[in-house]
C-alpha positions as CSV (number, residue, x, y, z in Angstrom):
1,X,160.7,104.6,54.1
2,X,160.3,106.7,57.3
3,X,159.3,103.6,59.4
4,X,162.6,101.9,58.6
5,X,165.6,102.3,60.8
6,X,168.9,100.7,59.9
7,X,171.9,100.0,62.1
8,X,175.2,98.3,61.5
9,X,177.8,96.5,63.6
10,X,181.5,97.0,63.0
11,X,181.9,94.1,60.5
12,X,181.3,96.0,57.3
13,X,180.1,99.6,57.6
14,X,181.0,100.4,54.0
15,X,178.4,98.0,52.8
16,X,175.9,99.2,55.3
17,X,176.4,102.8,54.1
18,X,176.0,101.7,50.5
19,X,172.7,99.9,51.3
20,X,171.3,102.9,53.0
21,X,172.3,105.1,50.1
22,X,170.3,102.9,47.8
23,X,167.3,102.9,50.2
24,X,167.5,106.7,50.7
25,X,167.7,106.4,54.5
26,X,170.3,107.3,57.0
27,X,172.5,104.7,58.7
28,X,171.7,105.3,62.3
29,X,174.5,105.2,65.0
30,X,175.1,102.3,67.3
31,X,177.6,102.6,70.1
32,X,179.5,99.4,70.8
33,X,181.7,99.5,73.9
34,X,183.8,97.1,75.8
35,X,184.0,96.8,79.6
36,X,187.2,96.3,81.5
37,X,186.3,92.6,81.9
38,X,186.2,92.3,78.0
39,X,182.3,92.1,77.8
40,X,180.7,93.9,75.0
41,X,177.7,96.3,75.2
42,X,175.6,97.8,72.4
43,X,173.4,100.9,72.6
44,X,171.3,102.0,69.6
45,X,171.3,105.8,69.2
46,X,167.9,106.1,67.3
47,X,164.3,105.5,68.3
48,X,163.1,102.0,67.5
49,X,159.6,102.0,69.0
50,X,157.1,100.4,66.6
51,X,159.6,100.7,63.7
52,X,161.0,98.1,61.4
53,X,164.6,97.7,62.5
54,X,167.3,96.3,60.2
55,X,170.7,95.4,61.6
56,X,173.5,94.8,59.0
57,X,176.3,92.5,60.1
58,X,178.1,89.8,58.0
59,X,179.8,87.2,60.1
60,X,183.4,87.7,59.2
61,X,186.6,87.4,61.2
62,X,186.8,88.0,64.1
63,X,183.5,86.0,63.6
64,X,182.7,85.5,67.3
65,X,183.1,89.2,68.1
66,X,180.8,90.2,65.2
67,X,178.3,87.6,66.1
68,X,178.1,88.8,69.7
69,X,177.8,92.4,68.5
70,X,174.8,91.3,66.3
71,X,173.1,89.5,69.2
72,X,173.5,92.4,71.6
73,X,172.1,94.9,69.0
74,X,169.1,92.7,68.4
75,X,168.5,92.4,72.1
76,X,168.7,96.2,72.4
77,X,166.2,96.7,69.5
78,X,163.8,94.2,71.1
79,X,164.1,96.0,74.4
80,X,163.4,99.3,72.6
81,X,160.0,98.0,71.4
82,X,160.9,97.5,67.7
83,X,157.9,96.3,65.6
84,X,160.0,93.9,63.6
85,X,163.7,93.1,63.7
86,X,165.5,91.8,60.6
87,X,169.1,90.6,60.8
88,X,170.8,91.4,57.5
89,X,173.6,88.9,57.4
90,X,175.3,89.0,53.9
91,X,177.7,86.2,54.9
92,X,176.4,83.6,57.4
93,X,179.8,82.0,58.2
94,X,178.3,79.2,60.4
95,X,176.6,77.7,57.3
96,X,179.7,75.5,56.9
97,X,178.8,73.8,60.2
98,X,175.8,72.1,58.7
99,X,176.0,68.3,59.3
100,X,177.0,65.7,61.8
101,X,179.8,64.1,59.8
102,X,182.0,63.1,62.8
103,X,181.3,61.8,66.3
104,X,180.4,64.3,69.0
105,X,180.6,67.3,66.7
106,X,178.7,70.5,67.1
107,X,176.2,72.0,64.6
108,X,177.1,75.6,64.7
109,X,174.8,76.6,61.9
110,X,171.7,75.5,63.8
111,X,173.0,76.8,67.2
112,X,173.6,80.3,65.8
113,X,170.2,80.3,64.1
114,X,168.7,79.4,67.5
115,X,170.7,82.2,69.2
116,X,169.4,84.8,66.7
117,X,165.8,83.7,67.3
118,X,166.2,83.7,71.0
119,X,167.8,87.2,70.9
120,X,164.7,88.5,69.2
121,X,165.2,88.3,65.4
122,X,161.9,88.1,63.5
123,X,163.5,87.6,60.0
124,X,166.9,86.9,58.5
125,X,168.1,88.3,55.1
126,X,171.2,86.7,53.8
127,X,173.0,85.7,50.6
128,X,174.1,82.3,49.2
129,X,174.1,80.0,52.2
130,X,176.9,77.4,51.9
131,X,174.4,74.5,52.1
132,X,170.7,74.4,51.3
133,X,169.8,72.6,54.5
134,X,171.0,75.5,56.6
135,X,167.8,77.4,55.6
136,X,165.9,74.8,57.6
137,X,167.9,75.5,60.8
138,X,166.0,78.8,61.4
139,X,162.7,79.0,63.2
140,X,162.0,82.4,61.7
141,X,161.5,83.4,58.0
142,X,164.7,83.5,55.9
143,X,165.1,85.3,52.6
144,X,168.2,84.0,50.8
145,X,169.5,86.2,48.0
146,X,171.8,85.2,45.1
147,X,174.6,87.0,43.5
148,X,174.6,84.9,40.3
149,X,173.1,87.7,38.3
150,X,175.6,90.2,39.6
151,X,178.5,87.9,38.8
152,X,177.1,87.0,35.4
153,X,176.9,90.7,34.5
154,X,180.6,90.9,34.9
155,X,181.1,88.4,32.1
156,X,178.2,89.1,29.8
157,X,179.1,91.1,26.7
158,X,182.6,89.5,26.5
159,X,183.7,87.0,23.9
160,X,183.0,83.7,25.8
161,X,183.7,81.4,22.9
162,X,185.7,78.4,24.0
163,X,184.8,79.0,27.7
164,X,183.3,76.7,30.2
165,X,181.9,77.2,33.7
166,X,183.6,74.9,36.3
167,X,182.4,74.1,39.8
168,X,185.1,73.0,42.3
169,X,182.9,70.1,43.5
170,X,179.9,68.2,42.5
171,X,177.8,69.6,45.4
172,X,178.0,73.1,43.8
173,X,177.3,71.7,40.3
174,X,173.6,72.7,40.3
175,X,174.5,76.4,41.0
176,X,177.3,76.2,38.5
177,X,174.8,74.9,35.9
178,X,172.4,77.7,36.6
179,X,175.3,80.2,36.2
180,X,176.4,78.5,32.9
181,X,172.9,78.9,31.5
182,X,173.0,82.6,32.2
183,X,176.2,82.8,30.2
184,X,175.2,80.3,27.6
185,X,178.1,78.0,28.3
186,X,178.8,74.3,29.1
187,X,179.6,73.3,32.6
188,X,182.1,71.0,34.3
189,X,182.9,70.1,37.9
190,X,185.7,68.7,40.0
191,X,185.3,65.6,42.1
192,X,186.5,66.8,45.5
193,X,187.3,65.2,48.8
194,X,187.9,67.4,51.8
195,X,190.6,66.1,54.1
196,X,190.6,69.1,56.5
197,X,189.4,72.7,56.7
198,X,192.3,73.8,54.4
199,X,193.2,70.6,52.6
200,X,191.3,69.1,49.7
201,X,191.9,66.5,47.0
202,X,190.4,66.8,43.5
203,X,191.0,63.5,41.7
204,X,189.0,64.1,38.5
205,X,187.3,66.7,36.3
206,X,183.8,65.7,35.1
207,X,183.2,67.4,31.8
208,X,185.2,68.6,28.8
209,X,187.6,71.5,29.5
210,X,190.3,70.7,26.9
211,X,191.3,73.8,24.9
212,X,188.8,75.9,26.9
213,X,189.1,78.8,29.3
214,X,187.5,78.1,32.6
215,X,185.2,80.4,34.6
216,X,185.5,78.8,38.1
217,X,182.4,79.5,40.3
218,X,182.4,78.9,44.0
219,X,180.1,80.2,46.8
220,X,183.0,81.0,49.1
221,X,186.8,81.2,49.0
222,X,188.6,81.2,52.3
223,X,192.2,80.0,52.0
224,X,192.1,79.3,48.3
225,X,193.2,75.7,48.7
226,X,190.3,74.2,46.7
227,X,190.8,76.6,43.8
228,X,194.6,75.9,43.5
229,X,193.9,72.2,43.6
230,X,191.2,72.5,41.0
231,X,193.6,74.6,38.8
232,X,196.2,71.8,38.9
233,X,193.6,69.3,37.6
234,X,192.4,71.7,35.0
235,X,195.9,72.1,33.6
236,X,196.2,68.3,33.5
237,X,192.9,68.2,31.5
238,X,194.1,70.7,28.9
239,X,192.4,73.9,30.2
240,X,194.1,77.1,28.8
241,X,193.4,79.6,31.6
242,X,190.8,80.6,34.2
243,X,188.8,83.4,35.7
244,X,187.6,82.8,39.3
245,X,184.3,84.1,40.6
246,X,182.8,83.8,44.0
247,X,180.1,85.4,46.2
248,X,181.9,85.5,49.5
249,X,185.6,86.4,49.0
250,X,187.1,85.9,52.5
251,X,190.6,85.4,51.3
252,X,192.2,84.5,54.6
253,X,195.6,82.9,55.3
254,X,197.7,82.7,52.2
255,X,194.7,83.0,49.8
256,X,195.8,86.4,48.3
257,X,199.3,85.2,47.7
258,X,198.1,81.9,46.2
259,X,195.6,83.4,43.8
260,X,197.1,86.7,42.7
261,X,200.3,85.1,41.5
262,X,198.9,81.9,40.0
263,X,199.9,81.7,36.3
264,X,196.6,80.2,35.3
265,X,194.4,82.9,36.8
266,X,193.5,85.9,34.6
267,X,191.2,87.6,37.1
268,X,189.3,87.0,40.4
269,X,185.8,88.4,40.8
270,X,183.9,88.6,44.1
271,X,181.1,90.6,45.7
272,X,181.2,92.9,48.7
273,X,179.2,90.7,51.1
274,X,182.5,90.8,53.1
275,X,185.2,93.5,53.2
276,X,187.7,92.9,50.4
277,X,191.4,92.6,51.3
278,X,193.2,95.9,51.2
279,X,196.4,94.4,49.7
280,X,194.8,93.2,46.5
281,X,194.0,96.2,44.2
282,X,193.5,94.0,41.1
283,X,190.6,92.1,42.7
284,X,187.3,92.8,40.9
285,X,184.5,93.6,43.5
286,X,180.9,93.7,42.4
287,X,178.5,95.4,44.8
288,X,175.4,93.6,46.1
289,X,174.2,96.7,48.1
290,X,171.4,97.4,45.6
291,X,170.1,93.9,45.9
292,X,170.0,94.0,49.7
293,X,168.4,97.5,49.6
294,X,165.7,96.3,47.2
295,X,165.1,93.2,49.3
296,X,164.8,95.3,52.5
297,X,162.4,97.6,50.8
298,X,160.2,94.7,49.6
299,X,160.2,93.1,53.1
300,X,159.1,96.4,54.6
301,X,156.3,96.8,52.0
302,X,155.2,93.1,52.2
303,X,156.2,92.4,48.6
304,X,157.8,89.4,47.0
305,X,161.6,89.1,47.4
306,X,162.0,86.0,45.2
307,X,160.7,87.9,42.2
308,X,163.9,89.9,42.3
309,X,165.5,86.9,40.7
310,X,163.0,86.1,38.0
311,X,165.6,86.8,35.3
312,X,168.3,84.8,37.1
313,X,166.3,81.6,37.3
314,X,166.6,80.0,33.9
315,X,163.1,78.3,34.4
316,X,161.5,81.8,34.6
317,X,162.9,83.4,31.4
318,X,166.0,84.8,29.8
319,X,168.7,86.5,31.9
320,X,168.3,90.3,32.3
321,X,171.3,92.5,31.5
322,X,170.8,94.5,34.6
323,X,168.8,93.7,37.8
324,X,168.2,97.4,38.5
325,X,168.1,100.5,36.4
């Protein structure tokens, strides 16, 4: 691993340290400074010449600050003659800006992908993009990891009789179905219409949830509005309770207040792709540091990354109780 050098922006140093611990390498220092005119500057404090450089930075609030940090660090690595630069972006926030559904609207997902390539990124390593088409926005190779196995491990071994996996919307139903197969459960979904960034309407539940306990699966929870709306419809349909699981637990605005006090919710489970809220000690956080470390090691060695998830894809065999030993 001596040819790998890993840096981190300021967005999630705890995850970066955990990834490096799994890799058995040191997290190198990067100095991020701000000029009097508010411009940022990045300086990498380790030799990058002809080395594989990995820069870990999820795009979390303040998203624009962290994006600019990432671009500057990539530019610094390119100027330092790095052999290959991989942007490790556990949460690619601009994936939500993925389609032209209004007049004269920007496509941030594609623009940010172009910015990364222009800055000098050779490869992107990310987890659970909000929409499949975002993968096609990039002109460089993208390895997209999934946390379904990690989240499924949280529930495996429990008594899941009379449980059902529920997707908040039909667009996420395919992923929810994959998750339900890992747990051996039926699946249901909400019929959702988004009115604004923080306003949704769910007018029906597709599937049988009466007398069952729901395991709600979503890729990302921001304000929690969709989850609360879904819970109301689940109550109407006779659901008895719910656990909530997601990959990217942003929990912004009133999300913590909405979810931690909701009478239907028994627990909320997320991963550490983004920093967890400090004021929610009951939140269950599953680490994906091992997954990212293994993927980085495989990229460096020229090995398959997709084979990491052979046990998670139902078409490739039964689920494995642990992804790593």
